[in-house]
PLY file of the C-alpha trace (Angstrom):
ply
format ascii 1.0
element vertex 95
property float x
property float y
property float z
element edge 94
property int vertex1
property int vertex2
end_header
47.77 45.78 29.60
47.74 49.19 30.99
45.77 49.88 33.85
43.44 52.69 33.51
45.17 55.30 35.88
48.52 54.58 33.47
46.29 54.86 30.60
44.74 58.50 31.57
48.85 59.62 32.41
49.90 58.62 28.92
47.12 60.05 27.33
47.56 63.32 29.98
51.56 63.50 28.55
50.83 63.05 25.00
48.20 65.96 24.97
50.64 68.10 26.73
53.09 67.31 24.10
50.95 67.94 21.27
49.84 71.33 22.89
53.61 72.14 23.02
54.46 70.87 19.37
51.62 73.20 18.23
52.69 76.30 20.34
56.21 76.08 18.47
54.59 75.65 15.21
52.58 78.57 15.58
55.56 80.33 16.78
57.17 79.70 13.75
54.43 80.69 11.47
54.37 83.65 13.54
57.87 84.36 13.22
57.98 83.60 9.05
54.88 86.01 8.17
56.09 88.95 10.41
58.28 91.55 9.10
60.80 93.24 11.00
62.07 96.42 9.86
65.57 96.09 9.69
68.26 98.83 11.36
70.44 101.10 9.16
73.32 98.80 10.50
71.96 95.82 8.95
71.25 97.73 5.74
74.78 98.48 5.26
76.13 95.26 6.56
74.00 92.94 4.18
74.67 95.81 1.39
78.25 95.07 1.70
77.76 91.33 1.88
76.08 91.66 -2.02
79.32 94.39 -2.57
76.82 97.20 -3.10
77.60 100.75 -1.76
74.25 102.14 -0.46
73.17 105.08 1.62
71.58 103.05 4.00
70.36 105.79 5.71
68.57 107.05 2.99
67.18 103.45 2.02
65.95 102.97 5.28
64.50 106.62 5.39
62.40 105.92 1.90
60.81 102.91 3.33
60.18 104.32 6.37
58.40 107.12 5.10
56.12 105.10 2.92
55.30 102.91 6.22
57.60 99.98 4.20
55.35 99.54 1.82
56.55 98.46 -1.82
54.22 98.67 -5.17
50.84 99.66 -5.11
50.36 99.60 -1.01
51.76 95.94 -0.59
53.52 95.47 2.44
57.49 94.77 2.63
57.84 90.82 3.25
61.94 91.23 2.42
64.32 94.21 2.59
66.98 92.02 1.64
65.17 91.86 -1.76
64.54 95.57 -2.00
68.47 95.84 -1.40
69.02 93.67 -4.60
66.46 95.55 -6.53
68.28 98.68 -6.06
71.34 97.61 -6.59
70.10 95.81 -9.74
68.69 99.17 -10.54
71.64 101.12 -9.97
73.70 98.59 -12.07
71.63 99.50 -14.98
71.56 102.91 -14.68
74.97 102.95 -14.96
75.27 101.30 -18.57
0 1
1 2
2 3
3 4
4 5
5 6
6 7
7 8
8 9
9 10
10 11
11 12
12 13
13 14
14 15
15 16
16 17
17 18
18 19
19 20
20 21
21 22
22 23
23 24
24 25
25 26
26 27
27 28
28 29
29 30
30 31
31 32
32 33
33 34
34 35
35 36
36 37
37 38
38 39
39 40
40 41
41 42
42 43
43 44
44 45
45 46
46 47
47 48
48 49
49 50
50 51
51 52
52 53
53 54
54 55
55 56
56 57
57 58
58 59
59 60
60 61
61 62
62 63
63 64
64 65
65 66
66 67
67 68
68 69
69 70
70 71
71 72
72 73
73 74
74 75
75 76
76 77
77 78
78 79
79 80
80 81
81 82
82 83
83 84
84 85
85 86
86 87
87 88
88 89
89 90
90 91
91 92
92 93
93 94
């Protein structure tokens, strides 16, 4: 059986660990939901990965001028998905 002082120390350590884990979870959730706009180099590199010739500056400037919004006023969540959509549109126009 633990004496009261040992029990108090154990509870304090446990609470510190819980606080630390809650902080980490909060940071991970924030990262998951916060959009980070890409650089032109990142756009160019991703387009190369999916074998798509794109003018990365045009893509960047298009969304920069729209405040990184898509559709009817929705904030962009995944710029890579938008690059894939541009690729699909280009492929469909080529047919």
